[in-house]
N, C-alpha and C positions, 0 to 999 in steps of 0.2 A: 746679473740675472734678470733685472727688471728692464734692461735695454732702454734706458731713458735717453731722450734727445732734448736739446734745449727747448724750453717752452712747454714741455709735457706737464700735465697736471697730476699731482700726487696727493693722496690722502695718507697722512701718518697718524696713527692712533697710539697714544702713550709715548710722546717724544722724550719724556724724562728730562735729562739735562741738555738735550739737543745735539748729541754726538752724531746720530744718524741723520738728523735734520740738516745739520751743517754740510754733511756729505752730499745730501740731495740738492741743496741749494748751490753747492759748488759745481754740480752738473747743469746748472741753469734751469732746473725744474722749478715750477711754481708749486709751493707746498702749502696745503691746508693741514695744520697740525691740531689734534684734539687732545687736551690734557685735563684730567679730572682733578688731580691734586693741585690745590691752589698755590702751594709753595713752589712746586716744580713749574707750574704755569708761569708764575712771575719770573722765575729764574730763566726759563727759555725765552720769554718775551724780552727780558733785559739783554739777553745774549744775542738774539737774532732779530729783534723787532725792527731794526733799522733797514733790514733787507726788504726791498720792494716786492720780492717774490714770496715773502713769508706772511702767512696769516694764521693767527691762533684763535681757536675756539675753546673757551673754558667750559668744562662740563663733561658729561658722559656722552660717549659716541652713540649710545642707544637710548631711545625714549622708553622702550620696553624690550622684552626678549624678542619681539617680532617686528620691531620698527626702529629704523635709524633716526637719530635725533633730527628734528626739523632744522635746528640751527646749523648742523653739519651739512645737511643737504643744501641749505640756502647759501652757505659759504662756498661750497663747491660750484653751485650754479653761478654765483657772482664772480668767481675766479676763472671759470671756464671761458674759453674764447670760441667764437663762431667756427674758426678753422680747426679747433681741437676741443670738442665738447666732452670727450671721454677722459677718464682718469684711471689711475692704478692705485691700489692700496699697497704701500710699502711700509712695513712696520715690524717692530719687535712687540707683538701684541700682548697686552695684559691677559693673563691666562683665563680670567673669568669672562672676558669679552670675546675670546677667540671663536668659539663655535657659533654663537648667535650672530656675530658680525659677518662671518664667512657665509653663513646660510642666507642672511638678509641681502647681502650684496649680490650673490649669485642668483637668487630667486627673483628679486624685485628691482634690481638696478643694472640693467644691461649696459648702461654707459660705463660701468666698471669693467675695463678690458682685461684686467689681470690682478691677481693677489700674490704678493711676494712677501712672505711673512716668516717670522721666527715664532714658533709656538711650542707648547709643551709636547714632548715626544709622544706621550700617550694620546694626545689629540691628533697628532700627525698620523699615528698608526691607525686610528679610527677612520681618518679621511682616506687612507690608502687601502683599507681592508676590502677584501673581495668576498663573493658569495661563499657561504659555509663557515665563515669566520664568526667567532663570538662577538667581535666588535663591529661587524658589518651592520649598517643600519642607515637611518635617514641621512646623517652627515656624509657617510661614504657615498651614498647613491646620488644625492644632490650634487656633490662635488664632481663625481664622475660624469653625471649627465650634462653638466654645463661647462666643464673645464677639462683640460688636459693637465695632469698632475705630475710634478717632478719633485722628488726629494733631493735637494741640493746637498745637504750635509746634516749630520747630527752634531750637536754642540754640547760638550760636557759643561758642568757648572763653572769650571775654571775659566770659561770664555767670558764670564760676566762679572760685573762688580756692582753691588754686592752679590756674592755667589748665591744662586738659588739652591734648593735641595734636590732639584730634578734635572734630568737631561732635556735639552730642547732640540727641535729640528727646524731646519730652514726648508720651506716648501715654496714652489712656484706653481700657481694655478692659473693657467692661461685660458681665457674664455674661448669656448668653441665658437666657430663662425655661425651666423644665423642659419645657414643652410643645414647645419647639423642638429639644430634645436627647434626648428620651425614647428615640428609636430608635438612639442611639449607644452602643456598648459601648466605653468608653475604652481598655481594655486591648487589645481586638481591633483597633481603629482604629490605635492606636499601633504595634502589632506589624506590621500591614500596611504602614504608611508606612515603617517601618524597612526592611522587605523591599524595597518598590518603589523607594525613593529611594536605596538602596545600589546600584541598577542603573538609574538614572533614564533613561539613554539607550537601554536595551533595550526591546523591545516587550513588552507585557503577556503575550502568548501564550508567550513564551520564559521569562517569570518565573513565571507561574501555571500554565502548561500549556495546550496547545491544546484540551484537553477541558474546561477550566473553563467553567462556565455563564455566559458573559458576558451581561449584560442588554442590552436594546435601547438603542442609542446609544453603547455602548462596544464597540469592536472589538479583536480580539487583536493588531492591528497598531499600536494606539495606544501611546503612551509615557506613563509616570506623570506627567511634568511637563505633559502636555496635559489632564489630567482636572480637572474642577471639584471643589470640596469635596463637593458633593452626590453626584457620581459615585463619589468615593472612599468615602464613607460607605456607599453602596449596595453597592459591591464588598466592603467589610468585613462587612456583614451577610450577604451571600451566602456569603462564606468561612466565617463562623461557622456558618451553617446547614449547609453542606457538611461541615464538620468534625464537627458534632453527629451527622450521619447515619452517618459512617464509624466 
């Protein structure tokens, strides 16, 4: 699903014992793997450290909820080539890292061309949720705005060892071309979504003000969870223009 070619750069978060990592290296990809657990990091380094296409970063992939670790970004930059500066995330993601990592890569790292991940099914359902759904929110909207999403498969606990207690899903998020996202300001859209979905059951007029210049098709009585991704992007751009004038 990741459509890897020899020389492609891959970020893997949570390599564990290195089973997926070994498969990635067998495709002649260059792999930057990030492992938080010291014992697993030592194990995967001993197993794969002699491969010239393998680089291990020990530690957390996230500096904070809103920022990728500088050590990870430095390793990617140093491993990238002039002819292939972009990378893909291919990983069985640790559940606690899934949402913040996906959001950070899509919002702030356009050099990430795609995310091919196994994550908790509950998180996958949130990513795929549409307007009107109880799980539709910031994660759904950012993912839809910046990528084309495909659920490849659902994976029962028996697919893994040791077995987790939950079902997982394999998703492919292929970044949209620049021509489709040129009118999106990532920071502005993210801030608007945080504001709106912290009050998701309130009407837009009570959140943004009745004097806000709502465009055609969006009324002050609508609620955030009813708006499409395109409508939310339009609101974000109007808000940016309004703030620029004030």
